[in-house]
C-alpha positions as CSV (number, residue, x, y, z in Angstrom):
1,X,-9.5,-78.1,-56.9
2,X,-11.2,-74.7,-56.9
3,X,-9.8,-71.9,-59.2
4,X,-6.8,-70.0,-57.8
5,X,-8.2,-67.5,-55.4
6,X,-5.2,-65.2,-55.8
7,X,-6.4,-64.3,-59.2
8,X,-9.7,-63.0,-57.7
9,X,-7.6,-60.7,-55.4
10,X,-6.4,-58.6,-58.4
11,X,-10.0,-57.6,-59.3
12,X,-11.4,-57.2,-55.8
13,X,-13.1,-53.8,-55.6
14,X,-14.7,-53.7,-52.2
15,X,-12.3,-54.8,-49.5
16,X,-12.9,-55.2,-45.8
17,X,-9.5,-54.8,-44.0
18,X,-9.3,-56.0,-40.4
19,X,-6.3,-55.0,-38.3
20,X,-5.7,-56.3,-34.8
21,X,-4.4,-54.8,-31.6
22,X,-1.2,-56.9,-31.9
23,X,-0.5,-55.0,-35.1
24,X,-1.5,-51.5,-34.1
25,X,-0.7,-51.5,-30.4
26,X,1.7,-54.4,-29.7
27,X,2.8,-53.0,-26.3
28,X,-0.5,-51.5,-25.2
29,X,0.3,-48.1,-26.7
30,X,-0.8,-47.1,-30.2
31,X,2.2,-47.6,-32.5
32,X,2.2,-44.5,-34.7
33,X,4.6,-46.0,-37.2
34,X,2.3,-49.1,-37.7
35,X,-0.8,-47.0,-38.1
36,X,0.9,-44.6,-40.5
37,X,2.0,-47.6,-42.7
38,X,-1.5,-49.0,-42.6
39,X,-3.0,-45.6,-43.7
40,X,-0.5,-45.4,-46.5
41,X,-1.8,-48.7,-47.8
42,X,-5.4,-47.6,-47.5
43,X,-4.6,-44.5,-49.5
44,X,-2.9,-46.5,-52.2
45,X,-6.0,-48.8,-52.5
46,X,-8.3,-45.7,-52.7
47,X,-6.1,-44.4,-55.5
48,X,-6.7,-47.7,-57.3
49,X,-10.5,-47.0,-57.1
50,X,-11.0,-49.7,-54.6
51,X,-13.6,-49.3,-51.8
52,X,-12.0,-49.9,-48.4
53,X,-13.7,-50.6,-45.1
54,X,-11.5,-50.9,-42.0
55,X,-12.4,-53.0,-39.0
56,X,-9.9,-51.9,-36.4
57,X,-9.1,-53.2,-33.0
58,X,-7.0,-51.1,-30.6
59,X,-9.4,-49.1,-28.5
60,X,-8.9,-51.0,-25.3
61,X,-5.2,-51.4,-26.0
62,X,-4.9,-47.6,-26.6
63,X,-6.7,-46.6,-23.5
64,X,-5.9,-48.9,-20.6
65,X,-2.7,-47.2,-19.6
66,X,-4.6,-43.9,-19.0
67,X,-6.4,-45.8,-16.2
68,X,-3.0,-46.4,-14.5
69,X,-2.9,-50.1,-15.6
70,X,0.2,-51.9,-16.8
71,X,-1.6,-54.6,-18.7
72,X,-4.9,-55.1,-20.6
73,X,-7.8,-55.2,-18.1
74,X,-9.7,-58.3,-17.3
75,X,-12.9,-57.0,-15.9
76,X,-15.8,-55.8,-18.0
77,X,-16.0,-52.4,-16.3
78,X,-12.3,-51.6,-16.8
79,X,-12.4,-52.8,-20.4
80,X,-15.4,-50.6,-21.1
81,X,-13.7,-47.6,-19.5
82,X,-10.4,-48.3,-21.4
83,X,-12.4,-48.6,-24.7
84,X,-14.1,-45.2,-24.0
85,X,-10.7,-43.6,-23.6
86,X,-8.9,-45.4,-26.3
87,X,-11.5,-45.2,-29.1
88,X,-11.4,-41.5,-29.5
89,X,-7.6,-41.6,-29.5
90,X,-7.6,-44.3,-32.1
91,X,-10.1,-42.6,-34.5
92,X,-8.2,-39.3,-34.1
93,X,-5.0,-40.9,-35.3
94,X,-6.7,-42.5,-38.3
95,X,-8.3,-39.2,-39.2
96,X,-5.1,-37.3,-38.9
97,X,-3.1,-39.7,-41.0
98,X,-5.7,-40.2,-43.8
99,X,-6.5,-36.5,-44.0
100,X,-2.9,-36.0,-45.1
101,X,-3.8,-38.3,-48.1
102,X,-7.0,-36.3,-48.9
103,X,-9.3,-39.0,-47.4
104,X,-12.1,-38.6,-44.9
105,X,-12.8,-41.2,-42.2
106,X,-16.1,-42.0,-40.5
107,X,-16.3,-43.8,-37.1
108,X,-18.9,-46.6,-37.0
109,X,-19.4,-48.5,-33.7
110,X,-21.5,-51.7,-33.9
111,X,-22.9,-54.3,-31.5
112,X,-24.2,-57.8,-31.9
113,X,-27.8,-56.4,-31.9
114,X,-27.0,-54.4,-35.1
115,X,-26.6,-57.7,-36.9
116,X,-29.3,-59.7,-35.2
117,X,-32.1,-57.2,-35.9
118,X,-33.1,-57.2,-39.5
119,X,-34.0,-53.5,-39.5
120,X,-30.8,-52.5,-37.8
121,X,-28.8,-54.7,-40.1
122,X,-30.2,-53.0,-43.1
123,X,-29.7,-49.5,-41.6
124,X,-26.1,-50.3,-40.9
125,X,-25.5,-51.7,-44.4
126,X,-27.1,-48.6,-46.0
127,X,-25.0,-46.3,-44.0
128,X,-21.8,-48.1,-44.8
129,X,-22.6,-48.4,-48.5
130,X,-23.4,-44.6,-48.6
131,X,-20.0,-43.9,-47.0
132,X,-17.9,-46.0,-49.4
133,X,-19.9,-44.7,-52.4
134,X,-18.7,-41.2,-51.4
135,X,-15.1,-42.4,-51.0
136,X,-15.3,-42.1,-47.2
137,X,-13.2,-44.6,-45.2
138,X,-15.4,-46.2,-42.5
139,X,-13.4,-47.2,-39.4
140,X,-15.5,-49.9,-37.6
141,X,-15.1,-51.3,-34.1
142,X,-17.4,-53.1,-31.7
143,X,-18.9,-50.6,-29.3
144,X,-16.9,-52.0,-26.4
145,X,-17.9,-49.2,-24.0
146,X,-21.5,-50.4,-23.9
147,X,-21.3,-54.1,-24.9
148,X,-21.4,-56.9,-22.4
149,X,-20.9,-60.6,-22.6
150,X,-24.5,-61.5,-23.4
151,X,-24.6,-59.3,-26.5
152,X,-21.0,-59.1,-27.4
153,X,-19.7,-60.3,-30.8
154,X,-16.6,-61.5,-29.0
155,X,-13.8,-60.4,-31.3
156,X,-13.1,-58.2,-34.3
157,X,-12.3,-61.1,-36.5
158,X,-16.0,-62.1,-36.4
159,X,-17.0,-58.5,-36.7
160,X,-15.0,-58.1,-39.9
161,X,-16.5,-61.3,-41.3
162,X,-20.1,-60.2,-40.6
163,X,-19.3,-56.8,-42.0
164,X,-17.9,-58.3,-45.2
165,X,-21.0,-60.5,-45.6
166,X,-23.3,-57.5,-44.9
167,X,-21.6,-55.4,-47.5
168,X,-21.2,-58.2,-50.1
169,X,-17.5,-57.4,-50.2
170,X,-15.2,-59.0,-52.7
171,X,-12.5,-59.8,-50.2
172,X,-11.7,-59.9,-46.5
173,X,-8.1,-59.3,-45.5
174,X,-7.1,-59.9,-41.8
175,X,-3.8,-58.4,-40.9
176,X,-2.1,-60.3,-38.1
177,X,1.1,-60.4,-36.1
178,X,1.5,-63.9,-37.7
179,X,2.5,-64.1,-41.4
180,X,-0.4,-66.5,-42.1
181,X,-1.2,-70.1,-41.2
182,X,2.2,-71.6,-40.2
183,X,3.1,-74.9,-41.8
184,X,4.6,-76.2,-38.5
185,X,5.3,-75.0,-35.0
186,X,9.0,-75.4,-35.6
187,X,8.9,-73.2,-38.7
188,X,6.4,-70.4,-37.8
189,X,7.7,-68.2,-40.7
190,X,6.8,-70.8,-43.3
191,X,3.1,-70.4,-44.2
192,X,0.7,-72.5,-46.1
193,X,-0.2,-70.3,-49.1
194,X,-3.7,-71.6,-49.7
195,X,-6.6,-73.7,-48.4
196,X,-9.7,-74.6,-50.3
197,X,-11.5,-75.6,-47.1
198,X,-11.1,-73.8,-43.8
199,X,-11.5,-77.0,-41.8
200,X,-8.2,-78.3,-43.4
201,X,-6.3,-75.3,-41.8
202,X,-7.5,-76.1,-38.2
203,X,-5.0,-78.9,-37.7
204,X,-2.1,-76.4,-38.2
205,X,-3.4,-74.0,-35.5
206,X,-2.8,-73.7,-31.8
207,X,-5.0,-71.6,-29.4
208,X,-2.5,-68.8,-28.9
209,X,-3.5,-65.2,-28.9
210,X,-1.6,-62.0,-28.3
211,X,-1.3,-60.2,-25.0
212,X,-3.4,-57.2,-26.1
213,X,-5.8,-59.0,-28.5
214,X,-9.1,-60.9,-27.9
215,X,-8.7,-63.4,-30.7
216,X,-6.0,-65.5,-32.2
217,X,-5.5,-67.7,-35.3
218,X,-8.6,-69.8,-34.4
219,X,-10.9,-66.8,-34.5
220,X,-9.4,-65.8,-37.8
221,X,-10.3,-69.2,-39.2
222,X,-13.8,-68.8,-37.8
223,X,-14.0,-65.5,-39.7
224,X,-12.7,-67.1,-42.9
225,X,-15.3,-69.8,-42.6
226,X,-18.1,-67.3,-42.3
227,X,-17.1,-65.3,-45.5
228,X,-16.0,-68.2,-47.7
229,X,-19.4,-69.9,-47.0
230,X,-21.1,-66.9,-48.7
231,X,-18.7,-66.6,-51.7
232,X,-16.1,-64.2,-50.4
233,X,-12.4,-65.2,-50.3
234,X,-10.3,-64.4,-47.2
235,X,-6.7,-63.8,-46.5
236,X,-4.6,-63.9,-43.3
237,X,-1.6,-61.7,-44.0
238,X,1.4,-60.2,-42.0
239,X,0.4,-56.8,-40.6
240,X,4.1,-55.8,-40.1
241,X,5.1,-56.4,-43.7
242,X,5.6,-53.2,-45.7
243,X,2.8,-52.6,-48.2
244,X,1.4,-56.0,-47.5
245,X,-2.1,-55.3,-48.8
246,X,-1.2,-53.6,-52.1
247,X,1.4,-56.3,-52.8
248,X,-1.1,-59.0,-52.0
249,X,-3.6,-57.5,-54.4
250,X,-1.0,-57.3,-57.1
251,X,-0.6,-61.1,-56.9
252,X,2.4,-61.5,-54.6
253,X,2.5,-64.7,-52.7
254,X,1.8,-63.2,-49.2
255,X,-0.1,-64.8,-46.3
256,X,-2.6,-67.6,-46.5
257,X,-5.6,-67.4,-48.9
258,X,-8.9,-69.2,-48.4
259,X,-11.0,-70.0,-51.4
260,X,-14.6,-68.9,-51.6
261,X,-16.8,-72.0,-51.4
262,X,-20.1,-71.0,-53.0
263,X,-22.0,-68.4,-54.9
264,X,-23.1,-65.6,-52.6
265,X,-26.7,-66.0,-51.3
266,X,-29.1,-63.1,-51.4
267,X,-29.0,-60.5,-48.7
268,X,-31.9,-61.8,-46.7
269,X,-30.7,-65.3,-46.5
270,X,-27.2,-64.1,-45.8
271,X,-28.6,-62.2,-42.7
272,X,-30.6,-65.3,-41.6
273,X,-27.6,-67.7,-41.9
274,X,-24.8,-65.5,-40.5
275,X,-26.0,-62.6,-38.5
276,X,-29.3,-63.4,-36.9
277,X,-29.4,-65.1,-33.5
278,X,-31.4,-68.3,-33.4
279,X,-34.2,-68.4,-30.8
280,X,-34.4,-72.2,-30.7
281,X,-33.5,-75.4,-32.4
282,X,-35.5,-77.9,-34.6
283,X,-34.1,-81.4,-34.8
284,X,-34.8,-83.3,-38.0
285,X,-34.5,-87.0,-39.1
286,X,-32.2,-88.4,-41.8
287,X,-34.7,-88.1,-44.5
288,X,-35.3,-84.4,-43.9
289,X,-31.5,-83.9,-43.8
290,X,-31.2,-85.3,-47.3
291,X,-34.1,-83.2,-48.5
292,X,-32.7,-80.0,-47.1
293,X,-29.0,-80.4,-47.8
294,X,-29.1,-82.6,-50.8
295,X,-32.1,-81.3,-52.7
296,X,-32.6,-77.8,-51.3
297,X,-36.1,-78.6,-50.2
298,X,-38.2,-76.8,-47.5
299,X,-38.7,-78.3,-44.0
300,X,-42.0,-80.0,-43.6
301,X,-43.4,-81.1,-40.2
302,X,-43.1,-84.8,-41.1
303,X,-39.3,-84.6,-40.9
304,X,-39.2,-83.0,-37.4
305,X,-38.0,-85.1,-34.5
306,X,-38.1,-82.5,-31.7
307,X,-38.0,-78.8,-30.9
308,X,-35.9,-77.0,-28.2
309,X,-36.4,-73.5,-26.9
310,X,-39.4,-71.2,-27.0
311,X,-39.9,-69.0,-30.1
312,X,-42.7,-67.4,-32.1
313,X,-43.7,-67.5,-35.7
314,X,-41.2,-65.4,-37.8
315,X,-38.3,-66.0,-35.4
316,X,-34.9,-67.4,-36.7
317,X,-34.3,-71.0,-35.6
318,X,-31.4,-73.4,-36.0
319,X,-32.0,-76.7,-37.8
320,X,-30.0,-79.6,-36.6
321,X,-29.7,-83.3,-37.3
322,X,-30.6,-85.9,-34.7
323,X,-27.1,-85.8,-33.3
324,X,-27.3,-82.1,-32.7
325,X,-25.0,-81.0,-35.6
326,X,-26.2,-77.6,-36.9
327,X,-27.2,-77.8,-40.6
328,X,-29.1,-74.6,-41.3
329,X,-30.8,-71.5,-40.0
330,X,-34.2,-70.2,-41.2
331,X,-37.3,-68.2,-40.4
332,X,-40.0,-70.4,-38.9
333,X,-43.6,-70.2,-40.0
334,X,-44.8,-71.8,-36.7
335,X,-44.1,-71.2,-33.0
336,X,-42.3,-73.8,-30.9
337,X,-45.6,-74.7,-29.2
338,X,-47.2,-75.3,-32.6
339,X,-44.3,-77.4,-33.9
340,X,-44.4,-79.6,-30.8
341,X,-47.9,-80.5,-31.8
342,X,-47.4,-81.1,-35.5
343,X,-43.9,-82.7,-35.5
344,X,-43.7,-86.0,-37.4
345,X,-47.1,-85.4,-39.0
346,X,-48.0,-84.8,-42.6
347,X,-48.6,-81.2,-43.8
348,X,-52.2,-82.1,-44.5
349,X,-52.7,-82.9,-40.8
350,X,-51.8,-79.5,-39.6
351,X,-55.3,-78.0,-39.9
352,X,-56.7,-81.1,-38.1
353,X,-54.3,-80.7,-35.2
354,X,-54.2,-76.9,-34.8
355,X,-57.5,-76.0,-36.3
356,X,-55.7,-73.6,-38.7
357,X,-52.7,-73.6,-41.0
358,X,-50.2,-70.9,-41.9
359,X,-48.6,-72.9,-44.7
360,X,-47.4,-76.5,-45.4
361,X,-43.8,-75.7,-44.7
362,X,-42.4,-75.1,-41.2
363,X,-39.4,-73.4,-42.8
364,X,-39.6,-72.5,-46.5
365,X,-36.5,-73.0,-48.6
366,X,-36.5,-69.3,-49.5
367,X,-36.3,-68.5,-45.8
368,X,-33.4,-70.9,-45.1
369,X,-29.6,-70.8,-45.4
370,X,-27.5,-74.0,-45.1
371,X,-24.6,-73.7,-42.7
372,X,-23.1,-77.2,-43.1
373,X,-22.7,-79.8,-45.8
374,X,-24.3,-83.2,-45.7
375,X,-21.8,-85.8,-44.3
376,X,-20.5,-88.2,-46.8
């Protein structure tokens, strides 16, 4: 068994705190009491010299009633309009409450493209790090007023996980309307206190989500899987519980904790594996699977079975086994057209086939991050 993750919580310095619409705006209107309670917790963490980054839902839920609607909108245009109205209301409330505590907030709106582009990823990280180093509280949300389905992250659980990985946070806390992962449907208040593997929690979870949210417990588990994979523990905790976060960090048995699975990779590989969008897929044989996953080797052309999609040298690609199971993501040294010609051949044959060579490896191990374990 992995070491008790709750011991890590006591020393967590940089914390990404995600709060959902069901906590902040349960009826579609911003709940001032809930937001005030959250800001009090943020203030306490700041007094403890912890760095706090908040990923906050609630823009659409705060704005849709101003459009004359009685329920959260379903169409993209209405959601974007509601977000444009609600976001400024949301940030104004945060600013007003935290200024009473002597804290300054900064609004940061992100899209999927800010994570997929390496330069934009670095710019966003540098901005956020500068803010927290100056004791400013970043309030992050997806830029819903301009995002659309093709470029949308999808939910703020995923946004919080990518933000935690980007900032090399010590902890991700997701505040929810649920108290954690329920042990059974008949006893929703009884939670499982700890999981060493996120996949073990999925059998306890249904696909429910709140009326004003876009996620649910499944998306929170997806977020936990992202961060634990890069060495960051995660917690799903009850957002309605008084002082939930300070009590959690003090060691109280609150919510469900997920153990970090591995040592954190470097920033570049973290971006490759978690944030960048793959432009195509390279399928590999069983021998190459063992080499990549078991020995941490580079991907050579001899182990490639097929290539799907069109991409160029330097693009991010997904690497999968013959059954299609995703294993890794990496930067390719060859285009899809070139790989189609050299697949299954020795590295020494590349120059004979193409008339030139970039390198022996199609994906070098330094440009690769594993996203799955080798099956037993």
